[in-house]
C-alpha positions, 0 to 999 in steps of 0.5 A: 546849172541854175534853173534861171539859166535853163529857162532863159536858154530854152526860151532863147532863139536858137539862131542867136550866134554864140561868138566864141571867138569874141569871148576867147579874145577877151579871155586871152587878154585877161589871162583867164583862158582856163575859164573858157569851158565853164563860161561858155555854157553860161553865155546868155544872148541879149539885145543891146541898145545904144541911144542915138538921134530920136529921128532915126527910130520909132523906138525911143527913150524919153520924149513922148510915146506913140499912143492910140486915141483914148489911151488909159494912162496908168495912174497910181498912189505914190508912196514917197521914199524921200523925204520921209513923212511926205504924204502919198500923191495920186499921179500919172506914171511918167513915160520911160521908154517905148520899143517898136516890136516890129523894128526889134523883130528884125534884129532876131535872137531873143526878140522872138520872145516878144510879139512881132508887132505892137509898142512895148511901153514902159512907165515909171514914177520918175519923181519919187523913183521907187526902188522895188523892194516895197510891195506898196510901191510896185504900182510905181512902174508899169509895162503896157503892150500898146497896139500900133494902130492909129497912134500919134505921139504925145507931146512931151510938154504935156508930161510931168517928168521926162528925159530928152528923147533919144532913139534906140539902136539895137544889136545882138549881144552876149552876157555873162554872170555878174557878181550879186546875181544867182547866176554868179553864185552858181558860177562861183560854186563851180570855178574859182574866179580871179579878180581879173574876171571883173575887168574881163566881164566889163571889156567883153560886155562893153564890146557890144556897145559903142564907146561911152554907151550905157549897158542898156539891154533886153534879156540876158544876164543882169549887170547887178549893182547890188544883190539878187533881184530874182529872189527880191522879185519873188518875195516882193511880188508875194507881198513881202517887204525887202527894204530890211531883213524881215522878208529874208527871215520870214517863214514863207521864204522857204516855200517862195524861193524856188520860184525866184528862178522863174524871173527873167530880165526883160529890160536893163536901163543904165544911167546915161550922160547922153540924155542926163539920165541918172538912177540913184548914184550911177545906178540902173533900172531893171524890169523882170518878168516871169517866164510864163507871164512873158509867154502869156503876154502878161506884161502888167505883171513885170516887176521893177528894181532900181540898184545903185552903188 
């Protein structure tokens, strides 16, 4: 088993329900029941969320975040991706989403990996939308654990770029390896996967969400749109540029690559028509964090990737 799976499963709350009967239903539907035994050990628990009326939850995407007085809003020097040649710009990061951890703790499962209180707040450069492959743009995203004391909601009108506010409705879910991931590579070495696996995976994972919802989640397997993000996270966070093949041919890769297994999916945020949220061409945003940084609450060391078709 890939080390990343072992790390995530060791961290995961043992009370997470493995609903084997749900997976079996979809394996039967797609006539691939022979994969049952190879897939069951690879199921990773996650917390899925869908978007709803913002008044129903303190956790929300878009709008303004809850912040204490004197909050030090993250600022960075943006290196524009497009158009090329545009000068760098010093700007505040944009508010992306905020999770009330006391609310999340009631869901159980992988929520035990996070503190039981506080506001886990995600910022991102919505104007330039860095992709994460350039060490020079790593500061274009930030994760901050905000103390939930004396907070008030920042007015969206005071923010440069913001999505319409939407609340977050959490539920336990299960995930399986997606093509492009390290977990997929390991699975493919053990079993011959038919084309019907992709329809099965889509049906199985979508079953944890309401109709027409994006595949938003915390923890679990990532639903990759492109290639291996764990290796990219390891290389970029160690100063290697992954916008071309140079990092993958760099002599330092061999020593760095084993550390790719330490990166765990913290957040996956899908494109979602309900609030006109689009990442590239129907892509996704992903935030990854090393297991030891998660345990030590060093959320500032999280790494972000954007992938799209």
